DSSP file (Angstrom, degrees, kcal/mol; ACC not computed):
  #  RESIDUE AA STRUCTURE BP1 BP2  ACC     N-H-->O    O-->H-N    N-H-->O    O-->H-N    TCO  KAPPA ALPHA  PHI   PSI    X-CA   Y-CA   Z-CA
    1    1 A M              0   0    0      0, 0.0     2,-0.2     0, 0.0    74,-0.0   0.000 360.0 360.0 360.0 133.7    0.0    0.0    0.0
    2    2 A M        -     0   0    0      1,-0.1     2,-0.1     2,-0.0    76,-0.1  -0.541 360.0-127.7 -77.5 141.7    1.3    3.4   -0.9
    3    3 A S     >  -     0   0    0     -2,-0.2     4,-2.4     1,-0.1     5,-0.2  -0.432  24.6-110.0 -79.6 163.2    1.6    6.0    1.9
    4    4 A I  H  > S+     0   0    0      1,-0.2     4,-2.6     2,-0.2     5,-0.2   0.910 121.8  54.5 -59.9 -41.8    0.0    9.4    1.5
    5    5 A K  H  > S+     0   0    0      1,-0.2     4,-2.0     2,-0.2     5,-0.3   0.921 108.7  48.3 -57.4 -46.2    3.6   10.9    1.2
    6    6 A D  H  > S+     0   0    0      1,-0.2     4,-2.8     2,-0.2     5,-0.4   0.912 111.0  50.0 -59.7 -45.1    4.3    8.5   -1.6
    7    7 A I  H  X S+     0   0    0     -4,-2.4     4,-0.8     1,-0.2    -1,-0.2   0.921 115.3  43.1 -59.6 -46.4    1.1    9.3   -3.5
    8    8 A L  H  < S+     0   0    0     -4,-2.6    -1,-0.2     1,-0.2    -2,-0.2   0.762 125.0  32.1 -75.5 -24.8    1.8   13.0   -3.2
    9    9 A T  H  < S+     0   0    0     -4,-2.0    -2,-0.2    -5,-0.2    -3,-0.2   0.700 119.9  43.9-106.4 -21.6    5.5   13.0   -4.1
   10   10 A Q  H  < S+     0   0    0     -4,-2.8    -3,-0.2    -5,-0.3    -2,-0.1   0.566  87.7  89.5-105.2  -8.3    5.9   10.1   -6.5
   11   11 A S     X  -     0   0    0     -4,-0.8     4,-2.7    -5,-0.4     5,-0.2  -0.785  52.4-167.4 -95.5 109.2    3.0   10.4   -8.9
   12   12 A P  H  > S+     0   0    0      0, 0.0     4,-2.1     0, 0.0    -1,-0.2   0.886  90.4  52.5 -61.6 -37.0    3.9   12.7  -11.9
   13   13 A D  H  > S+     0   0    0      1,-0.2     4,-1.9     2,-0.2     5,-0.1   0.929 112.0  44.7 -64.2 -43.2    0.2   12.8  -12.9
   14   14 A L  H  > S+     0   0    0      2,-0.2     4,-3.4     1,-0.2    -1,-0.2   0.890 110.1  54.8 -68.4 -39.3   -0.8   14.0   -9.4
   15   15 A Q  H  X S+     0   0    0     -4,-2.7     4,-2.1     1,-0.2    -1,-0.2   0.898 108.7  49.4 -59.6 -39.0    2.1   16.4   -9.2
   16   16 A H  H  X S+     0   0    0     -4,-2.1     4,-0.6    -5,-0.2    -1,-0.2   0.914 114.2  44.8 -65.0 -42.2    0.8   18.0  -12.4
   17   17 A L  H >< S+     0   0    0     -4,-1.9     3,-1.0     1,-0.2    78,-0.5   0.898 109.7  54.8 -69.1 -39.6   -2.7   18.2  -11.1
   18   18 A I  H 3< S+     0   0    0     -4,-3.4    77,-0.5     1,-0.3    -1,-0.2   0.920 107.2  51.3 -59.8 -42.4   -1.5   19.5   -7.7
   19   19 A Q  H 3< S-     0   0    0     -4,-2.1    -1,-0.3    -5,-0.2    -2,-0.2   0.635 110.2-135.6 -71.9 -13.1    0.3   22.4   -9.5
   20   20 A G    <<  -     0   0    0     -3,-1.0    74,-0.2    -4,-0.6    -1,-0.2  -0.092  26.8 -72.1  84.1 175.7   -2.9   23.2  -11.5
   21   21 A K  S    S+     0   0    0     72,-2.0     2,-0.4    68,-0.2    -1,-0.2   0.811 114.5  46.5 -77.7 -30.6   -3.4   24.0  -15.1
   22   22 A K        -     0   0    0     71,-0.5     2,-0.6    -3,-0.1    -1,-0.1  -0.898  66.7-149.3-117.0 141.6   -1.8   27.4  -15.0
   23   23 A M        -     0   0    0     -2,-0.4     2,-0.4    -3,-0.0    -3,-0.1  -0.951  19.6-155.4-105.4 120.8    1.4   28.6  -13.4
   24   24 A Y        -     0   0    0     -2,-0.6     2,-0.3     1,-0.0    -2,-0.0  -0.774  15.6-120.7-100.7 141.7    1.2   32.1  -12.3
   25   25 A Q        -     0   0    0     -2,-0.4     2,-0.3     1,-0.0    27,-0.1  -0.580  26.1-142.2 -79.0 137.7    4.2   34.4  -11.9
   26   26 A A        -     0   0    0     -2,-0.3     2,-0.3     2,-0.0    -1,-0.0  -0.723  10.7-156.8 -97.1 150.0    4.8   35.8   -8.5
   27   27 A I        -     0   0    0     -2,-0.3     2,-0.5     2,-0.0    23,-0.0  -0.884  16.5-123.0-120.6 159.1    6.0   39.2   -7.8
   28   28 A Q        -     0   0    0     -2,-0.3     2,-0.6     3,-0.0    -2,-0.0  -0.869  14.1-150.6-102.6 131.9    7.8   40.5   -4.7
   29   29 A I    >   -     0   0    0     -2,-0.5     3,-0.9     3,-0.1     2,-0.2  -0.922  32.5-115.1-100.3 119.7    6.2   43.5   -2.9
   30   30 A E  T 3  S-     0   0    0     -2,-0.6    -2,-0.0     1,-0.2    -1,-0.0  -0.352  73.6 -33.2 -65.1 122.4    9.1   45.3   -1.3
   31   31 A A  T 3  S-     0   0    0     -2,-0.2     2,-0.6     1,-0.2    -1,-0.2   0.774  75.2-179.6  41.0  51.4    9.0   45.3    2.5
   32   32 A V    <   -     0   0    0     -3,-0.9    -1,-0.2     2,-0.0    -3,-0.1  -0.714  22.2-140.2 -79.3 123.5    5.2   45.4    3.0
   33   33 A N    >   -     0   0    0     -2,-0.6     3,-1.9     1,-0.2     4,-0.5  -0.766   3.4-145.8 -85.0 119.3    4.5   45.4    6.7
   34   34 A P  G >  S+     0   0    0      0, 0.0     3,-1.1     0, 0.0    -1,-0.2   0.820  99.2  59.6 -58.1 -29.4    1.5   43.1    7.2
   35   35 A N  G >  S+     0   0    0      1,-0.2     3,-0.7     2,-0.1    -2,-0.0   0.742  97.5  60.3 -70.0 -21.4    0.3   45.4   10.0
   36   36 A S  G <  S+     0   0    0     -3,-1.9     3,-0.4     1,-0.2    -1,-0.2   0.605  92.2  68.1 -80.2 -10.0    0.1   48.3    7.5
   37   37 A L  G <   +     0   0    0     -3,-1.1    -1,-0.2    -4,-0.5    -2,-0.1  -0.020  62.9 111.0-100.5  31.6   -2.5   46.4    5.5
   38   38 A N    <   +     0   0    0     -3,-0.7     2,-0.5     4,-0.1    -1,-0.2   0.558  62.3  77.6 -81.2  -8.2   -5.2   46.6    8.1
   39   39 A H  S >> S-     0   0    0     -3,-0.4     4,-2.1     1,-0.1     3,-0.8  -0.893  77.5-139.3-107.9 130.1   -7.3   49.0    6.0
   40   40 A S  H 3> S+     0   0    0     -2,-0.5     4,-2.6     1,-0.3     5,-0.2   0.815 103.6  58.2 -60.9 -29.7   -9.3   47.6    3.1
   41   41 A G  H 3> S+     0   0    0      2,-0.2     4,-2.1     1,-0.2    -1,-0.3   0.888 105.9  48.3 -62.2 -40.5   -8.3   50.6    1.0
   42   42 A Q  H <> S+     0   0    0     -3,-0.8     4,-2.3     2,-0.2    -2,-0.2   0.922 112.6  48.4 -66.9 -45.3   -4.6   49.8    1.4
   43   43 A I  H  X S+     0   0    0     -4,-2.1     4,-2.4     1,-0.2     5,-0.2   0.926 111.2  50.6 -58.2 -45.8   -5.2   46.1    0.5
   44   44 A Q  H  X S+     0   0    0     -4,-2.6     4,-2.5     1,-0.2    -1,-0.2   0.889 108.7  52.4 -61.8 -39.7   -7.2   47.2   -2.5
   45   45 A Q  H  X S+     0   0    0     -4,-2.1     4,-2.1     2,-0.2    -1,-0.2   0.910 108.4  49.6 -62.7 -43.2   -4.4   49.5   -3.6
   46   46 A V  H  X S+     0   0    0     -4,-2.3     4,-0.6     1,-0.2    -2,-0.2   0.939 114.4  45.5 -61.9 -46.5   -1.7   46.8   -3.4
   47   47 A L  H >< S+     0   0    0     -4,-2.4     3,-0.6     1,-0.2    -1,-0.2   0.864 112.1  51.6 -66.4 -36.5   -4.0   44.5   -5.4
   48   48 A S  H 3< S+     0   0    0     -4,-2.5    -1,-0.2     1,-0.2    -2,-0.2   0.855 107.5  53.0 -66.9 -33.1   -4.7   47.2   -7.9
   49   49 A D  H 3< S+     0   0    0     -4,-2.1    -1,-0.2    -5,-0.2    -2,-0.2   0.586  80.4 115.9 -78.2 -11.1   -1.1   48.0   -8.4
   50   50 A F    <<  -     0   0    0     -3,-0.6     4,-0.1    -4,-0.6    -3,-0.0  -0.410  65.4-140.7 -62.2 130.7   -0.3   44.3   -9.2
   51   51 A P  S    S+     0   0    0      0, 0.0    -1,-0.1     0, 0.0     2,-0.1   0.604  77.9  48.2 -73.8 -11.1    0.9   44.2  -12.8
   52   52 A G  S    S-     0   0    0      1,-0.1     2,-0.3   -27,-0.1    -2,-0.0  -0.233 104.0 -58.6-110.6-161.8   -0.9   40.9  -13.7
   53   53 A E        -     0   0    0     -2,-0.1     2,-0.5     2,-0.0    -1,-0.1  -0.672  41.9-159.6 -87.5 138.7   -4.4   39.6  -13.3
   54   54 A V        -     0   0    0     -2,-0.3     2,-0.4    -4,-0.1    -7,-0.0  -0.978   8.0-169.1-117.9 122.1   -5.9   39.2   -9.8
   55   55 A Q        -     0   0    0     -2,-0.5     2,-0.6     2,-0.0    -2,-0.0  -0.913   9.8-150.9-111.3 139.0   -8.8   36.8   -9.4
   56   56 A R        -     0   0    0     -2,-0.4     2,-0.7     2,-0.0    -2,-0.0  -0.943   7.3-166.2-110.0 120.6  -10.9   36.7   -6.2
   57   57 A W        +     0   0    0     -2,-0.6    67,-0.2     1,-0.1    -2,-0.0  -0.903   9.5 178.0-109.5 107.5  -12.4   33.3   -5.5
   58   58 A R        +     0   0    0     -2,-0.7     2,-0.3    64,-0.1    66,-0.2   0.519  60.8  63.7 -87.3  -7.0  -15.1   33.7   -2.9
   59   59 A H  E     -A  123   0A   0     64,-2.3    64,-2.5     2,-0.0     2,-0.3  -0.843  56.5-172.4-122.7 156.8  -16.1   30.0   -2.8
   60   60 A S  E     -A  122   0A   0     -2,-0.3    96,-2.4    62,-0.2     2,-0.4  -0.983   4.3-167.9-143.1 154.5  -14.4   26.7   -1.9
   61   61 A L  E     +AB 121 155A   0     60,-2.5    60,-2.6    -2,-0.3     2,-0.4  -0.983  10.1 178.5-144.8 128.3  -15.3   23.1   -2.2
   62   62 A A  E     -AB 120 154A   0     92,-2.8    92,-2.9    -2,-0.4     2,-0.4  -0.985  10.2-162.4-134.5 144.3  -13.5   20.1   -0.6
   63   63 A I  E     -AB 119 153A   0     56,-2.3    56,-2.4    -2,-0.4     2,-0.6  -0.958  17.0-133.7-122.9 145.6  -14.1   16.4   -0.5
   64   64 A L  E     -A  118   0A   0     88,-1.7    88,-0.3    -2,-0.4    54,-0.2  -0.863  10.3-155.3 -99.4 124.3  -12.7   13.9    1.9
   65   65 A V  E     -A  117   0A   0     52,-3.8    52,-2.0    -2,-0.6    12,-0.1  -0.884  22.8-137.0 -96.6 113.5  -11.2   10.7    0.5
   66   66 A P        -     0   0    0      0, 0.0    50,-0.2     0, 0.0    14,-0.1  -0.257   7.3-140.9 -69.9 158.9  -11.4    8.1    3.2
   67   67 A G  S    S+     0   0    0      9,-0.1     8,-2.2     2,-0.0     2,-0.3   0.167  78.3  64.4-100.5  15.3   -8.6    5.7    4.0
   68   68 A T  E     -E   74   0B   0      6,-0.3     2,-0.3    46,-0.1     6,-0.2  -0.866  60.1-151.6-132.5 165.6  -10.9    2.7    4.6
   69   69 A V  E  > S+E   73   0B   0      4,-2.2     4,-2.4    -2,-0.3     3,-0.2  -0.899  82.8  26.2-127.0 162.1  -13.4    0.5    2.9
   70   70 A D  T  4 S-     0   0    0     76,-1.9     2,-2.3    -2,-0.3    78,-0.2   0.906 128.3 -72.0  50.3  44.8  -16.4   -1.3    4.5
   71   71 A V  T  4 S+     0   0    0     76,-0.7    -1,-0.3    75,-0.5    -3,-0.1  -0.327 127.3  19.5  74.3 -56.7  -16.5    1.5    7.2
   72   72 A N  T  4 S+     0   0    0     -2,-2.3     2,-0.7    -3,-0.2    -1,-0.2   0.223  85.5 113.1-134.6  17.6  -13.3    0.5    9.1
   73   73 A V  E  <  -E   69   0B   0     -4,-2.4    -4,-2.2    41,-0.0    -2,-0.1  -0.831  66.7-125.8 -96.9 113.5  -11.0   -1.7    7.0
   74   74 A I  E     +E   68   0B   0     -2,-0.7     2,-0.3    -6,-0.2    -6,-0.3  -0.345  44.2 164.7 -59.0 132.3   -7.8    0.2    6.2
   75   75 A A        -     0   0    0     -8,-2.2     2,-0.9    -2,-0.0    -1,-0.0  -0.953  48.1 -98.4-148.1 162.0   -7.2    0.2    2.4
   76   76 A D        +     0   0    0     -2,-0.3     3,-0.3     1,-0.1    -9,-0.1  -0.777  42.7 166.4 -83.6 103.5   -5.3    1.8   -0.4
   77   77 A T    >>  +     0   0    0     -2,-0.9     4,-1.4     1,-0.2     3,-1.2   0.079  34.5 120.0-106.7  20.3   -7.8    4.4   -1.7
   78   78 A S  H 3>  +     0   0    0      1,-0.3     4,-2.6     2,-0.2     5,-0.2   0.788  65.3  65.4 -59.9 -29.7   -5.2    6.3   -3.8
   79   79 A V  H 3> S+     0   0    0     -3,-0.3     4,-2.1     1,-0.2    -1,-0.3   0.890 104.3  46.1 -61.6 -35.8   -7.1    5.6   -7.0
   80   80 A Y  H <> S+     0   0    0     -3,-1.2     4,-2.8     2,-0.2    -1,-0.2   0.835 108.8  55.0 -74.0 -33.8   -9.9    7.8   -5.5
   81   81 A L  H  X S+     0   0    0     -4,-1.4     4,-2.5     2,-0.2    -2,-0.2   0.929 110.2  46.9 -62.8 -43.9   -7.5   10.5   -4.5
   82   82 A H  H  X S+     0   0    0     -4,-2.6     4,-2.4     2,-0.2    -2,-0.2   0.922 114.0  47.8 -62.8 -43.7   -6.2   10.6   -8.1
   83   83 A K  H  X S+     0   0    0     -4,-2.1     4,-2.7     2,-0.2    -2,-0.2   0.900 113.0  47.9 -64.5 -41.3   -9.8   10.7   -9.4
   84   84 A A  H  X S+     0   0    0     -4,-2.8     4,-2.7     2,-0.2     5,-0.3   0.926 113.1  47.7 -66.2 -44.8  -10.7   13.5   -7.0
   85   85 A A  H  X S+     0   0    0     -4,-2.5     4,-2.5    -5,-0.2     5,-0.2   0.905 114.0  47.1 -62.6 -42.6   -7.6   15.6   -7.7
   86   86 A K  H  X S+     0   0    0     -4,-2.4     4,-2.8    -5,-0.2     5,-0.2   0.948 114.1  46.7 -66.6 -47.6   -8.2   15.2  -11.5
   87   87 A L  H  X S+     0   0    0     -4,-2.7     4,-1.9     1,-0.2    -2,-0.2   0.934 116.5  43.9 -58.8 -47.7  -11.9   16.1  -11.3
   88   88 A M  H  X S+     0   0    0     -4,-2.7     4,-2.9     2,-0.2     6,-0.5   0.907 115.6  48.1 -66.1 -42.4  -11.3   19.1   -9.0
   89   89 A S  H  X S+     0   0    0     -4,-2.5     4,-2.3    -5,-0.3   -68,-0.2   0.924 114.1  45.7 -66.4 -42.8   -8.4   20.3  -11.0
   90   90 A E  H  < S+     0   0    0     -4,-2.8    -1,-0.2    -5,-0.2    -2,-0.2   0.835 119.3  42.6 -67.2 -31.8  -10.2   20.0  -14.3
   91   91 A S  H  < S+     0   0    0     -4,-1.9    -2,-0.2    -5,-0.2    -1,-0.2   0.864 133.0  16.2 -82.6 -38.0  -13.3   21.7  -12.9
   92   92 A F  H  < S-     0   0    0     -4,-2.9    -3,-0.2    -5,-0.2    -2,-0.2   0.359 103.4-105.8-125.7   4.6  -11.7   24.5  -11.0
   93   93 A G  S  < S-     0   0    0     -4,-2.3   -72,-2.0    -5,-0.3   -71,-0.5   0.280  85.5  -2.2  93.8 -13.8   -8.1   24.8  -12.2
   94   94 A G        -     0   0    0     -6,-0.5     2,-0.3   -74,-0.2    28,-0.2  -0.944  60.4-137.5 171.5 172.1   -6.2   23.3   -9.3
   95   95 A T        -     0   0    0    -77,-0.5     2,-0.4   -78,-0.5    26,-0.2  -0.949  11.2-135.5-143.3 163.6   -6.4   21.8   -5.9
   96   96 A R  E     -C  120   0A   0     24,-2.8    24,-2.9    -2,-0.3     2,-0.4  -0.985  27.3-166.0-117.2 139.0   -4.8   21.8   -2.5
   97   97 A I  E     +C  119   0A   0     -2,-0.4     2,-0.3    22,-0.2    22,-0.2  -0.983  13.8 162.4-130.8 133.2   -4.4   18.3   -1.0
   98   98 A W  E     -C  118   0A   0     20,-1.7    20,-3.1    -2,-0.4     2,-0.2  -0.994  26.8-131.2-150.0 152.1   -3.5   17.4    2.6
   99   99 A A  E     +C  117   0A   0     -2,-0.3     2,-0.3    18,-0.2    18,-0.2  -0.674  26.9 169.9 -99.2 155.5   -3.7   14.3    4.9
  100  100 A E  E     -C  116   0A   0     16,-2.2    16,-2.8    -2,-0.2     2,-0.5  -0.974  35.0-115.3-153.9 163.4   -5.2   14.0    8.3
  101  101 A I  E     -C  115   0A   0     -2,-0.3     2,-0.3    14,-0.2    14,-0.2  -0.906  40.2-178.4-100.0 131.4   -6.2   11.5   10.9
  102  102 A G  E     -C  114   0A   0     12,-3.1    12,-2.8    -2,-0.5     2,-0.3  -0.933  12.2-165.2-130.8 155.5   -9.9   11.5   11.6
  103  103 A T  E     +C  113   0A   0     -2,-0.3     2,-0.3    10,-0.2    10,-0.2  -0.948  11.4 164.5-131.9 154.4  -12.2    9.6   13.9
  104  104 A Y  E     -C  112   0A   0      8,-1.8     8,-3.2    -2,-0.3     2,-0.7  -0.959  37.4-107.7-159.6 165.5  -16.0    9.1   14.1
  105  105 A T  E     -C  111   0A   0     -2,-0.3     2,-0.4     6,-0.2     6,-0.2  -0.864  29.4-157.5-101.9 114.5  -18.4    6.8   15.8
  106  106 A S  E  >  -C  110   0A   0      4,-3.5     4,-2.1    -2,-0.7    -2,-0.0  -0.720  17.0-142.3 -90.2 137.9  -20.1    4.3   13.6
  107  107 A D  T  4 S+     0   0    0     -2,-0.4    -1,-0.1     1,-0.2     4,-0.1   0.824 103.2  45.3 -64.6 -29.4  -23.4    2.8   14.7
  108  108 A A  T  4 S+     0   0    0      2,-0.1    -1,-0.2     1,-0.1    -3,-0.0   0.876 132.1  10.2 -84.3 -39.6  -22.2   -0.6   13.2
  109  109 A V  T  4 S-     0   0    0      1,-0.3     2,-0.2   -38,-0.0    -2,-0.2   0.424  92.8-130.1-127.2   3.0  -18.6   -0.9   14.5
  110  110 A G  E  < S+ C   0 106A   0     -4,-2.1    -4,-3.5     2,-0.0    -1,-0.3  -0.602  72.0  18.2  88.0-146.1  -18.0    1.8   17.1
  111  111 A L  E     - C   0 105A   0     -6,-0.2     2,-0.5    -2,-0.2    -6,-0.2  -0.477  66.6-167.6 -70.5 124.2  -15.0    4.2   17.0
  112  112 A V  E     - C   0 104A   0     -8,-3.2    -8,-1.8    -2,-0.3     2,-0.4  -0.958   4.8-171.9-114.2 129.9  -13.3    4.3   13.6
  113  113 A T  E     + C   0 103A   0     -2,-0.5     2,-0.3   -10,-0.2   -10,-0.2  -0.988  18.7 159.0-119.8 129.5   -9.9    6.0   13.2
  114  114 A E  E     - C   0 102A   0    -12,-2.8   -12,-3.1    -2,-0.4     2,-0.6  -0.980  44.1-112.9-148.5 158.1   -8.5    6.4    9.7
  115  115 A Q  E     - C   0 101A   0     -2,-0.3     2,-0.2   -14,-0.2   -14,-0.2  -0.854  43.4-177.0 -91.0 120.0   -6.1    8.4    7.7
  116  116 A N  E     - C   0 100A   0    -16,-2.8   -16,-2.2    -2,-0.6     2,-0.4  -0.686  19.2-143.0-113.2 165.8   -8.0   10.6    5.3
  117  117 A V  E     -AC  65  99A   0    -52,-2.0   -52,-3.8   -18,-0.2     2,-0.4  -0.999  10.5-149.2-133.3 130.5   -7.0   13.0    2.5
  118  118 A W  E     -AC  64  98A   0    -20,-3.1   -20,-1.7    -2,-0.4     2,-0.5  -0.804   5.5-164.2 -95.6 139.5   -8.8   16.3    1.7
  119  119 A V  E     +AC  63  97A   0    -56,-2.4   -56,-2.3    -2,-0.4     2,-0.4  -0.984  18.4 179.2-122.6 117.0   -8.9   17.6   -1.8
  120  120 A K  E     -AC  62  96A   0    -24,-2.9   -24,-2.8    -2,-0.5     2,-0.3  -0.938  12.5-177.6-127.7 141.2   -9.9   21.3   -1.9
  121  121 A S  E     -A   61   0A   0    -60,-2.6   -60,-2.5    -2,-0.4     2,-0.4  -0.946  15.5-144.0-130.6 153.1  -10.4   23.8   -4.7
  122  122 A H  E     +A   60   0A   0     -2,-0.3     2,-0.3   -62,-0.2   -62,-0.2  -0.917  31.5 153.3-114.8 146.9  -11.3   27.5   -4.7
  123  123 A M  E     -A   59   0A   0    -64,-2.5   -64,-2.3    -2,-0.4     2,-0.1  -0.955  41.7 -94.0-159.1 170.5  -13.5   29.1   -7.3
  124  124 A D     >  -     0   0    0     -2,-0.3     4,-2.2   -67,-0.2     5,-0.2  -0.425  50.1 -97.5 -86.5 172.9  -15.9   31.8   -8.3
  125  125 A E  H  > S+     0   0    0      1,-0.2     4,-2.7     2,-0.2     5,-0.3   0.887 119.8  54.4 -64.9 -40.1  -19.7   31.3   -8.1
  126  126 A P  H  > S+     0   0    0      0, 0.0     4,-2.5     0, 0.0    -1,-0.2   0.922 110.6  47.6 -60.2 -40.0  -20.3   30.5  -11.7
  127  127 A A  H  > S+     0   0    0      2,-0.2     4,-2.1     1,-0.2     5,-0.2   0.911 111.3  50.5 -66.9 -40.3  -17.7   27.7  -11.6
  128  128 A L  H  X S+     0   0    0     -4,-2.2     4,-2.0     1,-0.2    -1,-0.2   0.947 113.7  44.9 -58.4 -49.3  -19.1   26.3   -8.3
  129  129 A C  H  < S+     0   0    0     -4,-2.7     4,-0.4     1,-0.2    -2,-0.2   0.896 113.9  50.6 -61.8 -40.7  -22.6   26.3   -9.8
  130  130 A Q  H  < S+     0   0    0     -4,-2.5    -1,-0.2    -5,-0.3    -2,-0.2   0.865 123.8  25.6 -64.7 -37.6  -21.4   24.7  -13.1
  131  131 A H  H  X S+     0   0    0     -4,-2.1     4,-2.0    -5,-0.1     3,-0.3   0.516  92.0  94.6-111.2  -6.6  -19.4   21.9  -11.5
  132  132 A F  H  X S+     0   0    0     -4,-2.0     4,-2.9     1,-0.2     5,-0.2   0.908  85.6  50.5 -58.1 -47.7  -21.0   21.2   -8.1
  133  133 A L  H  > S+     0   0    0     -4,-0.4     4,-2.4     1,-0.2    -1,-0.2   0.856 108.9  52.7 -61.9 -34.5  -23.4   18.4   -9.2
  134  134 A K  H  > S+     0   0    0     -3,-0.3     4,-1.8     2,-0.2    -1,-0.2   0.901 112.4  44.9 -65.7 -41.6  -20.5   16.6  -10.9
  135  135 A V  H  X S+     0   0    0     -4,-2.0     4,-2.2     2,-0.2    -2,-0.2   0.907 113.2  50.4 -66.9 -42.0  -18.4   16.7   -7.7
  136  136 A F  H  X S+     0   0    0     -4,-2.9     4,-2.2     1,-0.2    -2,-0.2   0.912 109.3  51.5 -61.9 -43.2  -21.4   15.7   -5.6
  137  137 A D  H  X S+     0   0    0     -4,-2.4     4,-2.3    -5,-0.2    -1,-0.2   0.899 108.2  52.1 -59.1 -43.2  -22.0   12.7   -7.9
  138  138 A F  H  X S+     0   0    0     -4,-1.8     4,-2.6     2,-0.2    -2,-0.2   0.895 107.9  51.6 -61.2 -42.0  -18.4   11.7   -7.6
  139  139 A V  H  X S+     0   0    0     -4,-2.2     4,-2.2     1,-0.2    -2,-0.2   0.901 110.4  48.6 -60.3 -42.7  -18.7   11.7   -3.8
  140  140 A C  H  X S+     0   0    0     -4,-2.2     4,-1.9     2,-0.2    -1,-0.2   0.874 112.2  48.4 -67.0 -38.9  -21.7    9.6   -4.0
  141  141 A Q  H  X S+     0   0    0     -4,-2.3     4,-2.5     2,-0.2    -2,-0.2   0.876 111.1  50.7 -69.1 -36.3  -20.0    7.1   -6.4
  142  142 A M  H  X S+     0   0    0     -4,-2.6     4,-2.4     2,-0.2    -2,-0.2   0.897 107.2  54.5 -66.3 -39.2  -16.9    7.0   -4.1
  143  143 A R  H  X>S+     0   0    0     -4,-2.2     5,-2.1    -5,-0.2     4,-0.6   0.931 111.6  44.3 -59.1 -45.4  -19.2    6.3   -1.1
  144  144 A D  H ><5S+     0   0    0     -4,-1.9     3,-0.8     3,-0.2    -2,-0.2   0.937 114.3  48.5 -64.1 -46.8  -20.7    3.3   -2.9
  145  145 A A  H 3<5S+     0   0    0     -4,-2.5    -2,-0.2     1,-0.2    -1,-0.2   0.846 118.5  39.4 -64.8 -34.2  -17.4    2.0   -4.2
  146  146 A L  H 3<5S-     0   0    0     -4,-2.4   -76,-1.9    -5,-0.1   -75,-0.5   0.421 106.0-126.2 -95.0  -1.1  -15.7    2.2   -0.8
  147  147 A C  T <<5 +     0   0    0     -3,-0.8   -76,-0.7    -4,-0.6     2,-0.2   0.946  47.2 170.9  55.8  52.3  -18.8    1.0    1.1
  148  148 A Q      < -     0   0    0     -5,-2.1    -1,-0.2   -78,-0.2     3,-0.1  -0.643  39.2-148.1 -93.7 150.4  -18.9    4.0    3.5
  149  149 A E  S    S+     0   0    0     -2,-0.2    15,-2.5     1,-0.2    16,-0.8   0.833  84.6   5.8 -76.9 -36.9  -21.7    4.9    5.9
  150  150 A A  E     - D   0 163A   0     13,-0.2     2,-0.3    14,-0.2    -1,-0.2  -0.949  61.3-155.4-146.6 160.9  -21.0    8.6    5.5
  151  151 A M  E     - D   0 162A   0     11,-1.6    11,-3.2    -2,-0.3     2,-0.4  -0.970  17.3-131.3-136.7 151.1  -19.0   11.1    3.5
  152  152 A L  E     + D   0 161A   0     -2,-0.3   -88,-1.7   -88,-0.3     2,-0.4  -0.896  21.1 179.0-109.3 138.9  -17.8   14.6    4.2
  153  153 A L  E     -BD  63 160A   0      7,-2.1     7,-3.4    -2,-0.4     2,-0.5  -0.998  12.5-155.2-132.8 130.7  -18.2   17.6    1.9
  154  154 A E  E     -BD  62 159A   0    -92,-2.9   -92,-2.8    -2,-0.4     2,-0.5  -0.957  11.1-178.3-113.5 127.4  -17.0   21.1    2.7
  155  155 A I  E >  S-BD  61 158A   0      3,-2.5     3,-2.0    -2,-0.5   -94,-0.2  -0.980  73.0 -22.0-124.7 117.5  -18.6   24.0    1.0
  156  156 A D  T 3  S-     0   0    0    -96,-2.4    -1,-0.1    -2,-0.5   -95,-0.1   0.861 128.2 -49.1  54.0  40.4  -17.4   27.5    1.7
  157  157 A G  T 3  S+     0   0    0      1,-0.2     2,-0.5   -97,-0.1    -1,-0.3   0.371 114.0 116.5  84.6  -4.9  -16.0   26.4    5.1
  158  158 A N  E <   -D  155   0A   0     -3,-2.0    -3,-2.5     2,-0.0     2,-0.5  -0.852  59.0-138.9 -98.3 129.4  -19.2   24.6    6.2
  159  159 A I  E     -D  154   0A   0     -2,-0.5     2,-0.5    -5,-0.2    -5,-0.2  -0.735  14.3-164.7 -90.6 130.2  -18.9   20.8    6.7
  160  160 A Y  E     -D  153   0A   0     -7,-3.4    -7,-2.1    -2,-0.5     2,-0.8  -0.967   7.0-154.0-113.0 123.1  -21.7   18.6    5.4
  161  161 A C  E     -D  152   0A   0     -2,-0.5     2,-1.1    -9,-0.2    -9,-0.2  -0.863   5.1-158.2 -96.5 112.7  -21.9   15.0    6.6
  162  162 A L  E     -D  151   0A   0    -11,-3.2   -11,-1.6    -2,-0.8     2,-0.7  -0.781  16.4-174.5 -92.3  98.9  -23.7   12.9    4.1
  163  163 A N  E     +D  150   0A   0     -2,-1.1     3,-0.5   -13,-0.2   -13,-0.2  -0.854  19.3 176.8-108.2 109.9  -24.9   10.0    6.2
  164  164 A W  S    S+     0   0    0    -15,-2.5   -14,-0.2    -2,-0.7    -1,-0.1   0.626  76.1  66.1 -82.2 -16.2  -26.6    7.1    4.3
  165  165 A S              0   0    0    -16,-0.8    -1,-0.2     1,-0.2   -15,-0.1   0.552 360.0 360.0 -87.3  -8.1  -27.0    5.0    7.4
  166  166 A K              0   0    0     -3,-0.5    -1,-0.2   -17,-0.2    -2,-0.1   0.423 360.0 360.0 -92.4 360.0  -29.4    7.3    9.3
């Protein structure tokens, strides 16, 4: 079984997806004191002076890829991590991916502890509306394939527990 570290560092396809479709050039802002940016006008001025394009993404969507099948059996679910990263990158231009240890109480088996991976993208409202149902459908398909009782979906910082066993 591949570790999360191996998945994130050794897969050229995933590295390409993690980096997103576009590579943006960064600029250095000389000696900007973060405390001096406490006024929205100053922040707006810095962004206005930026020589390239500035996009503001007010929305975010994240899906949790579980590290188990059949509720509590540890498994290599990296194929779903790859699928999630590909779907989110193609839909929203890129992703952020991180691993965590999570627990929950299952009515069937009690306390479950597992290593999960979050796949998160940021987007504007039209992109969220255009692609949300496709992402939601993927979460439901992943739930069926991995025989999960519940799945987590985060929308704009709010966590939704999709619990099929209740």
